[in-house]
C-alpha positions as CSV (number, residue, x, y, z in Angstrom):
1,M,89.7,39.2,9.4
2,K,89.6,37.2,6.1
3,T,92.8,37.6,4.1
4,L,92.5,38.4,0.4
5,Q,96.2,38.2,-0.4
6,G,96.7,37.2,-4.1
7,K,93.1,38.2,-4.9
8,N,92.4,41.0,-7.5
9,A,89.8,43.6,-6.9
10,L,88.7,46.1,-9.6
11,I,86.8,49.2,-8.2
12,T,85.2,51.8,-10.3
13,G,84.4,55.2,-8.9
14,A,87.4,54.7,-6.7
15,S,88.7,58.2,-6.2
16,S,86.4,59.2,-3.3
17,G,83.4,58.2,-1.2
18,I,82.3,54.6,-1.1
19,G,84.7,53.5,-3.8
20,A,87.7,54.8,-1.9
21,A,86.4,53.4,1.4
22,L,86.0,49.9,-0.2
23,A,89.5,50.2,-1.7
24,R,91.0,50.8,1.8
25,E,89.1,47.8,3.1
26,F,90.4,45.6,0.4
27,A,93.9,46.9,1.2
28,R,93.6,46.0,4.8
29,R,93.0,42.4,3.7
30,G,96.0,42.4,1.4
31,A,94.3,42.3,-2.0
32,N,95.7,43.6,-5.2
33,I,93.6,46.6,-6.2
34,I,92.9,48.3,-9.6
35,L,91.4,51.7,-9.0
36,L,89.4,53.2,-11.9
37,A,88.1,56.7,-11.9
38,R,88.3,60.0,-13.8
39,N,90.3,62.0,-11.2
40,R,93.9,60.8,-11.2
41,G,95.0,63.1,-8.4
42,R,92.5,61.7,-6.0
43,M,93.2,58.1,-7.1
44,E,96.9,58.6,-6.3
45,A,96.0,59.7,-2.8
46,V,93.7,56.7,-2.4
47,S,96.5,54.4,-3.8
48,E,99.0,55.8,-1.2
49,Q,96.5,55.1,1.6
50,C,96.0,51.5,0.3
51,Q,99.8,50.9,0.2
52,R,100.1,52.0,3.8
53,L,97.3,49.7,4.8
54,G,98.9,46.7,3.3
55,A,97.6,46.3,-0.3
56,G,99.5,43.9,-2.6
57,E,99.8,45.8,-5.9
58,T,97.8,48.9,-6.8
59,R,97.1,50.0,-10.3
60,L,95.5,53.3,-11.4
61,V,93.3,53.5,-14.5
62,E,92.2,57.0,-15.5
63,A,89.0,56.4,-17.4
64,D,85.3,57.4,-17.7
65,T,83.0,54.4,-17.4
66,T,80.6,56.1,-19.9
67,D,83.4,56.1,-22.6
68,Y,82.6,52.6,-23.8
69,T,85.4,52.5,-26.3
70,A,88.0,53.2,-23.7
71,I,86.5,50.8,-21.2
72,D,86.4,48.0,-23.9
73,E,90.1,48.6,-24.7
74,F,91.0,48.5,-21.0
75,A,89.1,45.2,-20.5
76,R,90.8,43.6,-23.5
77,N,94.3,44.5,-22.2
78,L,93.7,43.8,-18.6
79,N,95.5,40.4,-18.5
80,K,94.3,39.7,-15.0
81,H,91.7,37.5,-13.5
82,I,89.3,39.7,-11.5
83,D,88.1,38.1,-8.2
84,Y,86.1,41.0,-7.0
85,L,84.4,43.6,-9.3
86,V,82.9,46.7,-7.6
87,L,80.8,48.8,-10.0
88,N,80.6,52.0,-7.9
89,A,81.0,54.7,-10.6
90,G,78.1,57.1,-10.9
91,I,77.0,60.7,-11.4
92,S,76.0,62.9,-8.6
93,Q,75.5,66.6,-8.1
94,R,77.6,68.5,-5.6
95,S,77.0,72.2,-6.4
96,L,74.2,74.7,-6.3
97,A,71.6,73.9,-9.0
98,M,72.1,77.4,-10.4
99,E,75.8,76.6,-10.9
100,T,75.3,73.3,-12.5
101,S,76.2,72.9,-16.2
102,E,73.8,71.6,-18.8
103,E,76.3,68.8,-19.4
104,V,75.6,67.4,-15.9
105,N,71.9,67.8,-16.4
106,R,72.1,65.9,-19.7
107,R,74.1,63.1,-18.2
108,V,71.8,62.7,-15.2
109,M,68.9,62.4,-17.6
110,D,70.7,60.0,-20.0
111,E,68.2,57.4,-21.2
112,S,70.8,54.6,-21.5
113,Y,71.0,53.9,-17.8
114,D,69.6,50.6,-16.6
115,L,68.7,52.1,-13.2
116,I,68.6,55.6,-11.7
117,I,68.4,55.7,-7.9
118,S,67.1,58.9,-6.3
119,P,67.5,58.8,-2.5
120,G,66.1,61.5,-0.2
121,Q,64.4,62.4,3.1
122,V,60.8,63.3,3.0
123,V,60.2,66.4,5.3
124,P,57.6,69.2,5.3
125,H,58.6,71.9,2.8
126,E,57.3,75.4,2.4
127,V,57.5,75.5,-1.4
128,I,56.1,72.1,-2.5
129,G,54.5,70.7,0.7
130,M,56.8,67.7,1.2
131,A,60.4,67.6,0.0
132,N,62.1,65.0,-2.3
133,Y,60.7,62.5,-4.8
134,T,60.4,64.2,-8.2
135,K,61.6,67.5,-6.7
136,N,65.1,66.1,-6.8
137,I,64.8,65.3,-10.4
138,F,63.2,68.4,-11.9
139,V,64.0,71.2,-9.4
140,G,67.2,69.7,-8.2
141,V,68.8,69.6,-11.6
142,G,66.7,72.2,-13.3
143,G,68.9,75.2,-12.7
144,S,68.0,78.6,-11.3
145,E,64.9,79.0,-13.4
146,G,63.4,75.8,-12.0
147,I,64.1,76.9,-8.5
148,N,62.8,80.4,-8.9
149,K,59.5,79.5,-10.7
150,S,58.7,76.6,-8.4
151,H,59.2,78.8,-5.4
152,F,57.0,81.5,-6.9
153,L,54.2,79.1,-7.8
154,G,54.2,77.6,-4.3
155,A,54.2,81.0,-2.6
156,S,51.4,82.4,-4.9
157,Y,49.2,79.4,-4.0
158,G,49.7,80.0,-0.3
159,M,52.1,78.3,2.2
160,E,49.4,77.4,4.7
161,R,47.6,75.4,1.9
162,I,50.8,73.7,0.9
163,M,52.9,72.9,4.0
164,G,52.8,69.2,5.0
165,R,50.7,68.1,2.0
166,A,51.8,65.5,-0.6
167,K,49.5,66.8,-3.3
168,T,50.0,70.5,-4.2
169,P,50.0,72.6,-7.3
170,V,53.8,72.5,-7.5
171,R,53.8,68.8,-7.1
172,D,51.1,68.5,-9.7
173,V,53.4,70.2,-12.2
174,L,56.2,67.8,-11.4
175,E,53.9,64.8,-11.6
176,Y,52.8,66.0,-15.1
177,A,56.5,66.2,-16.1
178,R,57.2,62.7,-14.7
179,V,54.3,61.2,-16.6
180,H,54.8,63.0,-19.9
181,F,58.5,63.7,-20.2
182,I,60.4,60.9,-18.4
183,P,58.0,57.9,-18.5
184,D,60.7,55.5,-19.6
185,L,63.5,56.5,-17.3
186,P,64.1,53.7,-14.8
187,I,64.0,55.8,-11.7
188,V,63.6,54.2,-8.2
189,Y,63.0,56.5,-5.3
190,I,64.4,55.5,-1.9
191,L,62.7,57.8,0.6
192,T,63.3,58.0,4.3
193,V,61.3,59.6,7.1
194,R,63.4,60.6,10.1
195,A,62.5,62.2,13.4
196,K,63.9,62.8,16.9
197,D,63.8,59.9,19.3
198,D,61.8,61.0,22.4
199,R,64.3,59.4,24.8
200,S,67.8,60.1,23.2
201,G,67.0,63.2,21.3
202,E,68.9,61.7,18.3
203,L,67.5,61.6,14.8
204,V,66.3,58.1,14.0
205,T,64.7,56.6,10.9
206,R,61.0,56.1,11.3
207,G,60.3,54.7,7.8
208,L,61.8,53.6,4.5
209,F,59.8,53.7,1.3
210,I,61.1,52.3,-2.0
211,G,59.1,52.6,-5.2
212,D,58.8,54.3,-8.6
213,D,55.5,56.2,-8.4
214,F,53.5,58.7,-6.5
215,E,52.1,56.1,-4.1
216,C,55.5,55.5,-2.6
217,F,56.0,59.2,-2.0
218,E,52.4,59.7,-0.6
219,R,52.9,57.0,2.0
220,A,56.2,58.5,3.1
221,S,54.5,61.9,3.3
222,Q,51.8,60.7,5.5
223,L,54.3,59.3,8.0
224,S,56.3,62.6,7.8
225,L,53.1,64.5,8.6
226,E,52.6,62.4,11.7
227,T,56.2,62.6,12.9
228,N,57.8,65.8,11.7
229,F,55.4,68.4,13.0
230,I,55.1,69.5,16.6
231,M,51.3,69.5,17.0
232,V,50.0,71.9,19.6
233,D,46.8,71.0,21.5
234,H,45.2,74.4,20.9
235,E,46.0,77.3,18.6
236,I,48.7,79.7,19.8
237,R,47.5,83.2,20.6
238,K,50.9,84.6,21.6
239,C,54.2,83.1,20.4
240,L,57.6,84.3,21.4
241,V,60.5,83.2,19.1
242,Y,64.2,83.8,19.9
243,L,66.7,84.1,17.0
244,D,70.2,82.9,18.1
245,P,72.7,85.7,17.4
246,S,75.2,83.3,16.0
247,E,72.8,82.0,13.4
248,F,70.2,84.7,12.5
249,K,71.4,88.0,11.3
250,S,68.9,88.6,8.5
251,T,65.1,88.3,8.0
252,W,65.9,86.1,5.0
253,L,66.9,83.5,7.6
254,G,65.1,84.8,10.6
255,N,61.7,84.5,8.9
256,K,61.8,80.8,9.7
257,A,60.1,82.2,12.8
258,V,57.2,83.1,10.6
259,Y,56.7,80.2,8.2
260,R,57.6,77.5,10.7
261,T,55.0,78.7,13.3
262,R,52.2,80.0,11.1
263,M,50.4,76.7,10.9
264,A,50.0,76.8,14.7
265,L,49.0,80.4,15.1
266,A,45.4,81.5,15.7
267,D,43.7,84.2,13.7
268,G,44.7,87.5,15.3
269,A,47.6,85.9,17.2
270,D,50.8,87.9,18.2
271,L,54.1,86.5,16.9
272,I,57.0,88.3,18.6
273,I,60.4,87.7,17.2
274,L,63.5,88.5,19.4
275,A,66.3,89.2,16.9
276,P,69.3,90.7,18.9
277,A,71.8,90.3,16.0
278,L,69.6,91.4,13.1
279,K,71.6,93.7,10.8
280,E,70.1,93.2,7.4
281,F,67.1,91.9,5.5
282,G,68.7,89.9,2.7
283,E,71.8,87.7,2.7
284,D,73.2,89.5,-0.4
285,P,72.9,93.2,-1.5
286,T,70.4,92.5,-4.4
287,I,68.0,90.6,-2.2
288,D,68.4,93.1,0.7
289,T,67.5,95.9,-1.7
290,L,64.4,94.1,-3.0
291,I,63.1,93.4,0.5
292,R,63.6,97.0,1.6
293,K,61.9,98.3,-1.6
294,Y,58.8,96.0,-1.6
295,G,58.5,94.7,2.0
296,Y,56.6,91.8,3.5
297,K,53.1,93.2,2.6
298,G,51.1,90.2,1.5
299,T,50.4,88.1,-1.6
300,P,48.3,90.6,-3.6
301,H,50.8,93.4,-3.1
302,T,53.7,91.2,-4.0
303,L,52.0,89.7,-7.1
304,E,51.1,93.2,-8.3
305,A,54.7,94.4,-7.7
306,T,56.1,91.4,-9.5
307,E,53.9,91.9,-12.5
308,A,54.9,95.5,-12.8
309,N,58.6,95.4,-12.0
310,K,61.4,93.7,-13.8
311,D,63.7,93.5,-10.8
312,L,61.3,91.1,-9.1
313,Q,60.6,89.3,-12.3
314,D,64.3,88.5,-12.5
315,N,64.3,87.4,-8.8
316,L,61.2,85.3,-8.4
317,S,62.7,83.6,-5.3
318,A,62.8,87.0,-3.7
319,S,59.1,87.5,-4.5
320,A,58.3,84.1,-3.0
321,H,60.3,85.1,0.1
322,L,58.3,88.3,0.5
323,I,55.1,86.3,0.4
324,H,56.4,83.6,2.8
325,G,57.4,86.3,5.3
326,S,54.0,88.0,5.4
327,S,51.2,87.2,7.8
328,E,48.7,88.0,5.1
329,G,46.9,90.0,7.7
330,R,45.9,86.9,9.6
331,F,48.2,87.5,12.6
332,R,50.6,90.2,13.8
333,I,54.4,90.1,13.4
334,T,56.5,92.1,15.8
335,Y,60.2,92.2,15.2
336,C,62.5,93.2,18.1
337,P,66.0,93.9,16.7
338,G,69.2,94.9,18.4
339,P,71.0,98.1,17.5
340,G,71.8,96.9,13.9
341,V,68.4,97.7,12.5
342,S,66.2,100.8,13.2
343,R,62.5,101.2,14.0
344,E,62.1,103.0,10.7
345,E,63.6,100.1,8.7
346,I,61.4,97.5,10.5
347,D,58.3,99.6,9.9
348,N,59.2,100.2,6.2
349,V,59.2,96.5,5.4
350,G,55.8,95.9,6.9
351,F,56.6,94.6,10.4
352,T,55.7,96.1,13.7
353,Y,58.7,97.3,15.7
354,G,59.2,96.1,19.2
355,D,61.7,97.4,21.7
356,L,64.0,94.4,22.5
357,G,64.8,95.5,26.1
358,Q,61.2,96.1,27.0
359,I,60.0,92.9,25.5
360,M,62.7,90.9,27.2
361,K,61.8,92.4,30.5
362,R,58.1,91.4,29.9
363,Y,59.0,88.0,28.6
364,P,62.5,86.9,30.0
365,A,63.4,84.3,27.4
366,D,66.3,83.0,29.4
367,R,63.9,81.9,32.1
368,M,61.2,80.4,29.8
369,K,61.0,76.8,28.6
370,D,60.2,75.7,25.1
371,G,56.5,75.2,24.7
372,W,53.7,76.6,26.8
373,N,54.5,79.1,29.6
374,I,52.2,80.9,32.0
375,M,53.4,84.4,32.9
376,P,53.0,85.8,36.5
377,D,49.8,87.7,35.4
378,G,48.3,84.5,33.9
379,E,49.0,85.2,30.3
380,E,49.8,82.1,28.2
381,V,52.8,82.3,25.9
382,Y,54.3,79.7,23.6
383,Y,58.1,80.0,23.5
384,I,60.4,78.7,20.8
385,S,64.2,79.0,21.4
386,N,65.2,78.1,17.8
387,P,62.7,78.0,14.9
388,A,65.1,76.0,12.8
389,L,64.6,73.0,15.0
390,G,60.9,72.3,14.4
391,L,57.7,72.8,12.6
392,W,54.6,73.7,14.6
393,A,51.0,73.2,13.7
394,Y,47.5,72.8,14.9
395,P,45.8,69.7,13.4
396,S,42.8,71.5,12.0
397,R,45.1,73.5,9.6
398,F,45.5,70.4,7.5
399,K,41.7,70.1,6.8
400,D,41.0,71.2,3.3
């Protein structure tokens, strides 16, 4: 290992993450380290680690790199030759968008930056077609209103016309915003496409796309379409989906069984959802009440209810969820709950009730394999042990 004793390293953004990791590496090599960041408490912890690892001297500078006056004064009084300068400071978002302050949004959109890097993984997405790219910029930092309205727009247009497509109505809105509102922001998108390796089962990177326009995203989306869907060789007429009790206790989450399989289901198909731990519909009391009140009864019904009722107008994400969870009358959804939800409750939200014990006797999930199964009487059933682990489709569903 090359020694850096007597060398001086200045690291910005040094209180956590990459900055802290680099500080520890410089410490292992014996360098003198100047840590610069806004959070003094975290810097002190990093400084202690560096001392234990063998750093020469460590100095802490509590400063914000966007405060140019303070940074200029620090540089003038530094009185040290800097051998290694690591400019690692940046702004990132680590909270729910709805909890993000306008100050963070303004700083992220500050036009004075020389370069803005927006990394992300392109995967099929039920709201916008393919995730990432400008979704990170506008929906990611747009607060709850941006989230709710984009979800509602996507749901209203129709999930089966959106999923897996790069160009959708929601994406068109964001492209308009990119061209007209932020044309001069120096944003570079670093987009990855990842998928399971057939041999190891581990996630591996299939593609890396770097650019500043829609073409970059479109190319990544095409690769994602080819690698992130499980394409079935013929449409599924009967699909059995198991919801793990440790993971799925509500239809808010359990309806992954609906929207992750619908692109593979034939018209008139039967989707049977085994939900032994189901105990509620929404993950919070407000959403649970809305689901019970309006149900999964299709797009026209939900749009009419939203137009007429303020409680849905104030919770457009709930309206979108109700649409996503409906079959639109194209296939049948049978929910088989355990004792936590009654037949009446299932019927009231627009699903067909199934007796869990009887269905499990007819289709013993513990003895079925993922994918196609032929039952003793010759019936063909497609089994999915966890809907969160895949997206299923029949190729013709992507033909416009």
